[in-house]
C-alpha positions in Angstrom: 69.8 88.9 96.6 69.4 87.0 93.3 67.9 83.4 93.2 71.7 81.8 92.0 73.2 83.8 94.9 70.5 82.5 97.5 70.9 78.9 96.2 74.7 79.1 96.7 74.5 80.6 100.1 72.0 78.0 101.4 74.2 75.5 99.6 77.1 76.4 101.6 75.5 76.7 104.7 74.1 73.2 104.7 77.3 71.7 103.5 79.6 73.6 106.2 77.0 73.0 108.9 77.7 69.3 108.5 81.3 69.3 107.7 83.6 67.1 109.7 86.3 69.4 109.3 87.0 73.1 108.9 90.1 74.8 107.9 89.1 78.2 107.5 86.4 80.3 109.5 83.7 79.0 111.9 81.0 76.4 111.7 77.7 78.1 110.5 75.1 78.0 113.1 71.4 77.8 112.7 68.9 79.9 114.8 68.6 77.0 117.0 72.4 76.6 117.2 73.0 80.2 118.2 70.3 80.2 120.9 72.1 77.1 122.7 75.5 78.9 122.2 73.8 82.1 123.7 72.9 80.2 126.8 76.7 78.7 127.1 77.9 82.3 126.7 75.6 83.5 129.4 77.3 81.1 131.9 80.5 82.0 130.6 80.2 85.7 130.5 80.8 86.0 134.2 77.8 88.3 134.7 75.3 87.8 137.3 72.2 86.5 135.5 70.0 87.1 138.5 70.4 90.7 137.9 67.7 92.8 136.2 67.9 93.1 132.3 70.0 96.3 130.8 67.5 99.3 129.9 69.1 102.0 127.4 72.9 100.9 128.3 72.8 100.2 131.8 73.4 96.5 133.5 75.3 94.0 131.3 76.0 96.8 128.8 77.7 98.7 131.4 79.6 95.7 132.7 81.1 95.2 128.9 82.0 98.9 128.5 84.1 98.8 131.9 85.6 95.6 130.9 86.6 96.6 127.5 88.1 100.2 128.7 90.1 97.9 131.4 91.4 95.7 128.5 92.5 98.7 126.3 94.0 100.8 129.3 91.5 103.8 128.5 89.4 105.7 130.9 85.9 104.7 129.5 84.4 103.0 126.8 80.9 103.2 125.1 79.1 100.4 123.4 77.5 100.6 120.1 75.3 98.5 117.8 77.5 98.7 114.7 81.0 99.5 114.0 79.9 101.9 111.2 78.1 104.0 113.7 80.8 104.0 116.1 83.3 105.1 113.6 81.2 107.8 112.4 80.8 109.1 115.9 84.5 109.0 116.9 85.5 110.7 113.3 82.9 113.4 114.0 83.9 114.2 117.5 87.7 114.7 116.4 86.3 116.9 113.5 84.5 119.1 116.1 87.3 119.2 118.2 90.0 120.3 115.5 87.8 122.4 113.6 89.0 120.6 110.6 86.7 118.4 108.9 89.1 116.4 106.7 90.3 113.0 108.0 93.5 111.1 106.5 92.6 107.6 105.9 93.5 104.7 103.4 91.6 104.2 100.4 91.1 100.7 101.4 89.8 101.7 104.9 86.6 100.4 106.2 84.8 103.8 105.8 85.5 104.1 102.1 84.7 100.7 101.1 82.3 99.3 103.2 80.2 102.1 104.6 78.8 104.0 101.7 81.1 106.9 102.7 78.7 107.7 105.6 81.3 109.9 107.1 80.8 112.3 103.9 77.0 112.1 103.6 76.0 112.0 107.3 79.1 113.7 109.1 80.0 116.2 106.4 83.6 115.1 106.6 86.0 114.7 103.7 88.8 112.4 103.4 92.5 112.7 102.1 95.0 109.6 101.2 98.4 110.1 102.5 99.1 107.0 100.4 97.7 104.4 98.2 100.1 101.8 98.7 98.8 98.7 100.9 100.4 99.8 104.2 100.5 102.5 107.0 101.9 106.0 105.5 105.2 106.9 106.3 106.0 109.9 108.4 107.0 111.9 105.1 104.0 111.0 103.4 102.2 112.3 106.4 103.9 115.3 106.5 103.6 116.2 102.9 100.1 115.3 102.5 98.4 117.8 99.9 96.0 118.8 102.2 95.9 119.5 105.8 93.9 117.2 108.1 92.7 117.3 111.6 92.1 113.5 112.2 94.4 110.5 111.0 92.7 107.1 111.1 94.7 104.0 111.0 92.9 100.8 110.2 95.1 98.0 112.3 95.1 95.8 110.5 94.4 96.7 107.0 91.7 94.2 106.2 91.3 94.8 102.3 95.0 94.9 101.7 95.3 91.5 103.1 95.1 92.1 107.0 98.2 94.1 106.7 100.1 95.6 110.0 103.2 97.8 110.1 106.0 97.2 112.5 105.7 98.6 116.0 108.3 101.3 115.0 106.5 102.0 111.6 103.4 102.6 113.5 104.8 104.9 116.4 106.8 106.8 113.8 103.3 107.4 111.8 101.6 108.5 114.9 104.7 110.7 116.0 104.8 112.7 112.7 101.3 114.1 113.2 101.7 116.1 116.3 99.0 118.3 116.8 96.3 116.0 114.8 93.8 113.6 116.8 94.5 109.9 116.1 91.6 107.4 115.9 92.5 103.6 115.5 90.1 101.3 113.6 90.7 98.3 115.9 88.0 96.2 114.8 90.8 93.4 114.5 93.2 95.0 117.3 92.8 91.9 119.5 94.8 89.7 117.1 97.3 92.3 116.4 99.2 92.3 119.5 101.5 89.0 118.4 102.6 91.1 115.4 103.2 94.4 117.0 104.9 92.8 119.9 103.0 94.9 122.5 100.0 94.8 124.7 96.5 96.0 124.1 97.0 99.0 126.3 100.2 99.9 124.6 98.6 100.0 121.2 95.5 101.8 122.4 97.6 104.3 123.8 99.0 105.6 120.3 95.4 106.8 119.8 93.1 109.6 121.1 90.2 106.8 120.5 89.9 103.2 119.4 86.9 101.2 117.9 86.7 97.7 118.8 84.5 94.7 117.3 83.0 92.2 119.4 81.7 89.8 116.3 84.7 89.9 113.8 87.2 87.9 115.7 85.3 87.2 119.1 82.4 85.3 117.5 79.9 87.6 119.3 76.4 88.1 117.9 77.3 91.9 116.8 78.2 95.0 118.5 81.2 97.2 118.8 82.7 99.9 121.2 84.4 103.0 121.3 87.3 103.5 124.0 88.8 106.9 125.2 88.8 109.6 127.5 85.9 110.2 129.9 84.8 113.4 127.9 85.1 111.7 124.6 82.9 108.6 125.6 80.5 111.1 127.3 79.7 112.7 124.0 80.1 109.6 121.9 77.1 108.3 124.0 75.3 111.4 123.4 75.8 110.8 119.5 74.9 107.5 119.9 71.5 108.2 121.0 71.3 110.8 118.0 72.3 108.0 115.4 69.6 105.9 116.7 71.9 103.7 118.7 70.6 103.7 122.2 68.6 100.5 122.0 66.1 99.5 124.8 67.9 96.3 125.4 70.8 94.2 124.1 71.7 92.0 126.7 72.0 89.0 124.2 74.5 90.9 122.5 76.6 91.8 125.5 76.6 88.4 126.9 78.2 87.0 123.8 80.9 89.6 123.8 81.7 89.1 127.3 81.9 85.5 126.5 84.0 86.1 123.6 86.5 88.2 125.6 86.5 84.9 128.1 86.7 82.3 125.6 88.2 83.4 122.2 90.5 86.2 123.2 93.0 84.1 125.1 92.9 81.5 122.2 94.3 84.3 119.5 97.9 83.5 119.8 97.3 79.7 118.8 95.3 80.9 116.2 97.9 83.5 114.6 100.8 80.6 115.0 98.5 78.0 113.3 97.7 80.7 110.3 101.8 80.3 109.6 101.6 76.8 109.5 98.6 76.7 107.2 100.1 79.6 105.0 103.4 77.4 104.4 101.2 74.5 103.1 99.0 76.6 100.9 101.6 78.2 99.5 102.9 74.9 97.7 99.5 75.1 95.6 100.7 75.7 92.0 100.0 79.2 91.2 99.3 80.4 94.6 99.6 83.6 95.9 99.6 84.7 99.5 99.0 88.3 100.9 100.8 88.8 102.9 103.5 86.3 102.3 103.6 85.6 105.9 100.5 86.3 107.9 100.5 89.2 110.4 97.3 87.7 112.1 95.1 84.5 111.9 93.7 86.0 108.6 95.5 86.2 105.0 94.4 86.4 101.6 94.7 83.2 99.3 94.8 84.0 95.5 94.7 80.9 93.0 94.6 81.1 88.9 91.0 80.0 88.6 87.6 81.7 88.1 85.6 82.3 91.6 82.9 80.1 90.1 85.2 77.2 89.6 86.7 77.5 92.9 83.3 78.1 94.8 82.2 74.8 93.1 84.9 72.9 93.9 84.9 74.3 97.8 81.2 73.1 97.9 81.5 69.9 96.3 84.6 69.1 98.7 82.3 70.0 101.7 79.3 68.0 100.4 81.2 64.9 99.4 83.9 64.5 101.5 82.9 66.5 104.6 85.9 68.9 104.4 85.4 72.8 104.7 88.7 74.1 103.1 87.9 77.7 101.9 85.2 80.3 102.5 83.8 82.6 99.7 85.7 83.3 96.4 85.9 86.4 94.6 87.7 88.0 91.4 88.5 91.5 92.9 91.5 91.8 90.4 93.9 93.1 89.8 94.8 89.8 87.9 92.4 88.5 85.4 91.6 84.9 86.0 92.6 85.0 89.4 90.4 84.8 92.5 90.8 85.6 96.1 89.5 83.8 99.3 90.2 85.1 102.8 91.7 82.5 105.3 90.5 82.8 108.6 91.9 80.4 111.2 90.3 79.5 114.2 89.5 76.8 116.7 88.5 74.3 114.0 91.9 74.7 112.3 94.1 73.9 115.1 93.7 70.4 115.0 95.1 70.3 110.9 98.4 69.0 110.6 100.5 70.2 107.4 100.1 66.5 106.1 96.2 66.7 106.3 96.1 70.0 104.8 98.1 68.9 101.7 95.9 65.7 101.3 92.6 68.0 101.2 94.1 70.5 99.1 95.1 67.6 96.7 91.3 66.4 96.9 90.2 70.0 96.1 92.7 70.6 93.2 91.3 67.4 91.8 87.8 68.7 91.7 89.5 71.6 89.6 90.4 69.2 86.7 
């Protein structure tokens, strides 16, 4: 990390840590804050804290696995320290079962963009892209794919396309088009997807032979992930977890924070999704603004503005430092429109108190700093 990046990061931490109000994201925590939260999480987790600590995946880790399996309607689940490890294990398992090491996935999927293509380098797998459009592939695209594949991976929602979800009928059609192919769901953000899809977690998870979920992306846990599927799938996943170095001696802080997230944050997600639509309707009025998707599918969406990332970052930090208002997160210029920058909006508990009028007032102050 370069010195300017470090300075910006620390500046943002201090400004947003002190902010009176936040519209996007959650308040950054110091180590001391996180320790205090963990103590509260332990009480909220519902786990008997007088029991012995976990050892290599038992105790509170096993309690978390059982709860996740129950929530998703799957026979069993396996905890993983990272989602990257979990995804590799799942895709490898299905490649071994099918005898076909080609995985159909989207070019914007997490394994392609954010995992250094570990599925290729470590798992010996290859990928094929049924579509490059920012959506789930159609049945025709799957059937006409240039290369036969043994596994289909669907990321729900597709984060780098703008947290895009298909309709329920589109999702069912895609899965139904690949009879005889194993389906793995990247459900890192599946928790908040039930409202757009209009179906329960077990109904969504049933479309996949396996599903991966995250405990920190939405549920605000410390870290961690899980794979859920059949008993045989989970049994072998745990073997590969050990081979990949994922069977840690103790992980009780992570498990307790995940259990607390399921108890505290999961029931709030419907209100987050509803408020995201209110926020989006207001931000859409900014001159030159573009939202992706036009109407949020979850509690997250992209906001594009016709300014450079540096200008927008400086205005964001100044608004937080000078007025105690944290409107936006990080800004980036990923393209495709030169001179336009994007930030990912995440509507969480802090945003629930905002009215459209208050958002408009804060946005006006933000735009004034860009003049």
